[in-house]
C-alpha positions as CSV (number, residue, x, y, z in Angstrom):
1,M,-31.3,108.3,12.6
2,S,-33.1,108.1,9.3
3,R,-33.1,104.8,7.4
4,E,-31.3,106.6,4.5
5,R,-28.5,107.8,6.8
6,A,-28.2,104.4,8.5
7,L,-28.0,102.7,5.1
8,A,-25.3,105.1,4.0
9,E,-23.3,104.5,7.1
10,A,-23.6,100.8,6.6
11,F,-22.1,101.0,3.1
12,V,-19.3,103.3,4.4
13,E,-18.5,100.7,7.0
14,A,-18.4,98.1,4.3
15,A,-16.0,100.2,2.3
16,D,-13.7,100.2,5.3
17,T,-13.1,96.5,4.7
18,L,-10.8,97.6,1.9
19,V,-8.2,99.0,4.3
20,D,-5.3,97.1,5.9
21,D,-5.7,95.3,9.2
22,F,-9.4,94.8,8.6
23,D,-11.2,93.1,11.6
24,V,-13.6,90.6,10.0
25,I,-15.4,89.7,13.3
26,D,-16.1,93.3,14.3
27,F,-17.4,94.1,10.9
28,L,-19.7,91.1,10.8
29,H,-21.2,92.2,14.2
30,T,-21.7,95.7,12.9
31,L,-23.5,94.2,9.8
32,A,-25.8,92.2,12.0
33,E,-26.6,95.2,14.0
34,R,-27.3,97.3,10.9
35,C,-29.7,94.6,9.6
36,V,-31.8,94.9,12.8
37,Q,-31.7,98.6,12.6
38,L,-32.6,98.9,8.9
39,L,-34.9,96.0,8.3
40,D,-38.2,94.9,9.8
41,V,-36.6,92.0,11.6
42,D,-35.8,91.2,15.3
43,A,-32.5,89.5,15.1
44,A,-29.7,88.8,12.5
45,G,-26.8,86.5,12.3
46,L,-24.0,85.6,9.9
47,M,-22.3,82.3,9.0
48,L,-19.0,81.9,7.3
49,A,-17.6,78.8,5.7
50,D,-14.2,77.4,6.4
51,Q,-11.8,76.0,3.9
52,R,-13.7,72.7,3.9
53,G,-17.0,74.4,3.1
54,T,-18.3,73.9,6.7
55,L,-20.4,76.7,8.0
56,H,-19.7,78.3,11.4
57,A,-21.7,80.9,13.4
58,S,-19.6,84.0,13.1
59,A,-21.7,86.9,14.4
60,A,-25.2,87.7,15.7
61,S,-27.2,90.6,17.0
62,S,-28.2,88.8,20.1
63,E,-27.3,85.7,22.2
64,N,-30.7,84.2,21.3
65,A,-29.9,84.5,17.6
66,R,-26.5,83.0,18.1
67,L,-28.0,80.0,19.8
68,M,-30.4,79.5,17.0
69,E,-27.6,79.5,14.4
70,L,-25.7,77.0,16.5
71,F,-28.7,74.8,16.7
72,E,-29.1,75.0,12.9
73,L,-25.5,74.0,12.4
74,Q,-25.7,71.2,14.8
75,A,-28.8,69.8,13.1
76,D,-27.2,70.5,9.7
77,V,-30.6,71.7,8.4
78,G,-32.4,75.0,8.1
79,P,-32.9,78.0,5.9
80,C,-29.3,79.3,6.3
81,V,-27.8,75.9,5.5
82,D,-30.1,75.6,2.4
83,C,-29.2,79.1,1.3
84,Y,-25.5,78.5,1.5
85,R,-25.7,75.1,-0.3
86,T,-27.9,76.4,-3.1
87,G,-26.7,80.0,-3.4
88,A,-30.3,81.1,-3.5
89,R,-32.1,83.2,-1.0
90,V,-34.8,81.8,1.3
91,V,-37.3,84.6,2.1
92,N,-40.5,84.6,4.1
93,A,-40.0,81.1,5.4
94,D,-42.9,80.8,7.9
95,L,-41.9,78.2,10.5
96,D,-45.3,76.7,10.9
97,A,-45.6,76.2,7.1
98,N,-42.1,74.8,7.0
99,A,-42.4,72.5,10.0
100,E,-42.0,69.4,7.8
101,R,-39.1,70.8,5.8
102,W,-37.1,71.8,8.9
103,P,-38.8,70.1,11.9
104,L,-36.1,70.4,14.4
105,F,-35.1,73.9,13.5
106,A,-38.7,75.1,13.3
107,E,-39.5,73.7,16.7
108,A,-36.4,75.3,18.3
109,A,-36.9,78.6,16.6
110,R,-40.5,78.8,17.8
111,A,-39.4,78.0,21.3
112,G,-36.9,80.9,21.0
113,G,-39.7,83.3,20.1
114,F,-39.2,83.4,16.3
115,V,-42.1,82.7,13.8
116,S,-40.3,83.3,10.5
117,V,-36.8,83.4,9.1
118,H,-35.0,84.7,6.0
119,A,-31.6,83.7,4.6
120,L,-29.5,85.4,2.0
121,P,-26.2,84.2,0.5
122,L,-22.9,86.0,1.0
123,R,-22.1,85.5,-2.7
124,L,-20.1,87.0,-5.5
125,R,-20.8,85.3,-8.8
126,E,-19.8,81.6,-8.2
127,T,-18.0,82.3,-4.9
128,I,-20.2,81.7,-1.8
129,I,-18.5,82.3,1.6
130,G,-21.5,82.1,3.9
131,A,-25.1,83.3,4.5
132,L,-27.0,86.0,6.4
133,N,-29.9,84.9,8.7
134,L,-32.8,87.2,9.6
135,F,-35.2,86.3,12.4
136,C,-38.7,87.7,13.0
137,S,-40.7,87.3,16.2
138,G,-43.9,88.5,14.7
139,P,-46.0,87.4,11.7
140,G,-45.8,89.2,8.4
141,P,-43.6,88.9,5.3
142,L,-40.3,90.6,4.6
143,S,-41.1,93.3,2.1
144,E,-39.3,93.2,-1.3
145,D,-37.6,96.5,-0.4
146,D,-36.2,95.0,2.8
147,A,-35.2,91.9,0.9
148,R,-33.3,94.0,-1.6
149,V,-31.6,96.1,1.2
150,A,-30.6,92.9,3.0
151,Q,-29.1,91.3,-0.1
152,A,-27.3,94.6,-0.9
153,L,-25.7,94.5,2.6
154,A,-24.8,90.8,2.1
155,D,-23.3,91.6,-1.3
156,V,-21.2,94.5,-0.2
157,A,-20.0,92.5,2.8
158,T,-19.0,89.7,0.5
159,I,-17.2,92.0,-1.9
160,G,-15.3,93.7,0.9
161,I,-14.2,90.5,2.6
162,L,-13.1,88.9,-0.7
163,A,-11.4,92.0,-2.0
164,Q,-9.5,92.5,1.2
165,R,-8.0,89.0,0.9
166,G,-7.5,89.0,-2.8
167,L,-10.2,87.2,-4.8
168,Q,-7.6,85.2,-6.9
169,Q,-5.8,83.8,-3.8
170,A,-8.2,81.0,-2.8
171,D,-5.8,79.5,-0.3
172,L,-5.3,82.8,1.4
173,I,-9.0,83.4,1.5
174,A,-9.6,80.1,3.2
175,T,-6.8,80.6,5.7
176,Q,-7.9,84.0,6.7
177,L,-11.5,83.0,7.0
178,Q,-10.4,80.1,9.1
179,N,-8.5,82.5,11.4
180,A,-11.6,84.6,11.8
181,L,-13.6,81.6,12.7
182,N,-11.0,80.5,15.2
183,S,-11.3,83.9,16.8
184,R,-14.9,83.2,17.5
185,I,-13.9,80.5,20.0
186,T,-11.6,82.9,21.9
187,I,-14.3,85.6,21.9
188,E,-16.9,83.1,23.3
189,Q,-14.4,82.2,26.1
190,A,-13.8,85.9,26.9
191,K,-17.5,86.6,27.0
192,G,-18.0,83.8,29.4
193,A,-15.1,84.9,31.6
194,L,-16.4,88.5,31.7
195,A,-20.0,87.4,32.4
196,E,-18.8,85.3,35.3
197,R,-16.3,87.9,36.6
198,H,-18.7,90.8,36.5
199,M,-22.0,88.9,37.1
200,I,-23.5,90.2,33.9
201,S,-25.2,88.5,30.9
202,V,-23.2,87.3,27.9
203,D,-24.8,90.0,25.8
204,E,-23.6,92.6,28.2
205,A,-20.2,91.0,28.4
206,F,-19.8,91.3,24.6
207,V,-20.9,94.9,24.6
208,L,-18.2,95.6,27.3
209,L,-15.6,93.6,25.4
210,R,-16.3,95.3,22.1
211,R,-16.6,98.8,23.6
212,H,-13.2,98.4,25.4
213,A,-11.6,97.2,22.1
214,R,-12.9,100.1,20.2
215,G,-12.1,102.6,22.9
216,N,-8.5,101.4,23.1
217,N,-7.9,100.8,19.4
218,L,-7.5,97.1,19.8
219,R,-8.6,94.2,17.7
220,I,-11.4,92.4,19.4
221,S,-9.9,89.0,18.9
222,D,-6.6,90.2,20.5
223,L,-8.4,91.7,23.5
224,A,-10.5,88.5,23.8
225,R,-7.4,86.4,23.9
226,N,-6.0,88.4,26.7
227,V,-9.2,88.4,28.7
228,A,-9.6,84.6,28.2
229,N,-6.1,84.2,29.6
230,G,-7.1,86.1,32.7
231,A,-6.1,89.7,32.0
232,P,-8.3,92.2,33.8
233,L,-10.7,94.5,32.1
234,A,-12.3,97.7,33.4
235,S,-15.5,97.2,35.4
236,P,-18.6,97.4,33.2
237,A,-20.7,100.5,33.2
238,P,-24.2,100.1,34.6
239,T,-26.6,98.3,32.3
240,A,-28.6,101.5,31.8
241,A,-25.6,103.2,30.4
242,V,-25.2,100.7,27.5
243,P,-26.4,102.4,24.3
244,A,-29.7,100.9,23.0
245,D,-28.2,100.3,19.6
246,S,-25.2,98.5,21.0
247,A,-26.9,96.1,23.5
248,D,-27.1,93.3,21.0
249,G,-23.6,91.9,21.2
250,G,-24.3,88.2,21.2
251,V,-22.3,86.2,18.7
């Protein structure tokens, strides 16, 4: 698929956030996947803020990226945290050069195989609802073209999420964002249950969960709740059968 076609599809997916019964979690995972597909990065993740302004890891393109975001949140320091608090993007943050700025995060990221990171705000004017993290395992800057595409994806995601909830209804926005964040807990439980049940990795478990939800027209959070409560799910297809562009389902 050409970059132009993939970018067009990403914006079409964002436009779908304007319909009723919008699944925030599934959309955020799709956005993370599109970032890896469209940009010169190796992993992507998104954080959303709850009604108290506390960030939560909401979606990621791989389990390794999800763990990095959790570490960043636990340490309460890092590029994504800075980006959310200031509303300004953090681009081309070489981890060796920023070892003093984010010592714990830089050390953990390097141990996870990443050498640079970028963060862009999910922001509409003065409303900031989270941040987009981009991770790179090799040296080299994020081009200005890629930075613009990444910010455009973050912007359209923000507009879609806020428009779907009603920008003037702050309480409703906070409540529904919190519901989405709560769904993450259930999805993590379901991933663990499926991984143990089928003896597969958590990334493969998420691919299975998401594919089953889409194939049966179910909300991923509803399916995850059933799986976490012990409901059976069809046996996973062999790993080789998992599409290459889908095998990134860590959150």
